[in-house]
C-alpha positions in Angstrom: 113.0 107.3 98.0 110.8 108.7 100.9 107.7 106.6 101.5 104.4 108.0 102.6 103.9 107.4 106.3 100.9 105.9 108.0 100.6 106.4 111.8 98.5 103.6 113.4 99.5 104.2 117.0 96.6 104.1 119.4 94.4 102.2 117.0 93.1 98.6 117.5 92.7 96.0 114.8 91.4 95.9 112.2 91.9 99.7 111.8 95.7 99.6 111.3 95.3 97.1 108.5 92.5 99.1 106.9 94.6 102.3 107.1 97.6 100.5 105.6 95.4 99.1 102.8 94.0 102.5 102.0 97.5 104.1 101.9 98.8 101.3 99.6 95.9 102.0 97.2 97.0 105.6 97.0 100.8 104.8 97.0 101.2 101.3 95.5 105.0 101.7 95.4 105.0 101.3 99.2 104.5 103.0 102.5 106.0 103.3 105.9 103.7 102.3 108.8 104.2 103.1 112.5 102.5 100.7 114.9 102.6 100.6 118.7 101.6 97.0 119.4 102.6 93.5 118.3 99.1 92.6 117.1 99.0 95.5 114.6 102.6 94.7 113.6 101.8 91.1 112.9 98.5 91.7 111.1 99.9 94.5 108.9 102.9 92.3 108.1 100.6 89.4 107.1 98.4 91.6 105.0 101.3 93.2 103.2 103.0 90.0 102.4 99.8 88.5 101.1 99.4 91.6 98.9 102.9 91.0 97.4 104.9 93.5 99.5 108.3 93.0 101.2 108.1 94.0 104.8 111.0 95.3 106.9 110.3 95.8 110.6 112.5 98.0 112.8 112.1 99.4 116.3 112.0 103.0 117.3 111.6 103.2 121.0 108.3 101.5 121.9 107.1 101.7 118.3 107.5 99.4 115.3 108.3 100.9 111.9 107.2 98.7 109.0 108.6 99.5 105.6 106.4 98.0 102.9 107.9 97.9 99.4 107.4 96.1 96.1 
């Protein structure tokens, strides 16, 4: 299954979390999020887990790819 992708690179918190929340409202099955800093990675991870999602984090160069699924 290909998840919808959210690109939060260049954004500062809380915008990455808000973009992720909006994407999950449209695609409750899950999304893939690209983040370029540890603060966004950690805040998105915390938000998603609190919302009942499983979070898998991988690296792609300097970016973090967060896969959020139920």
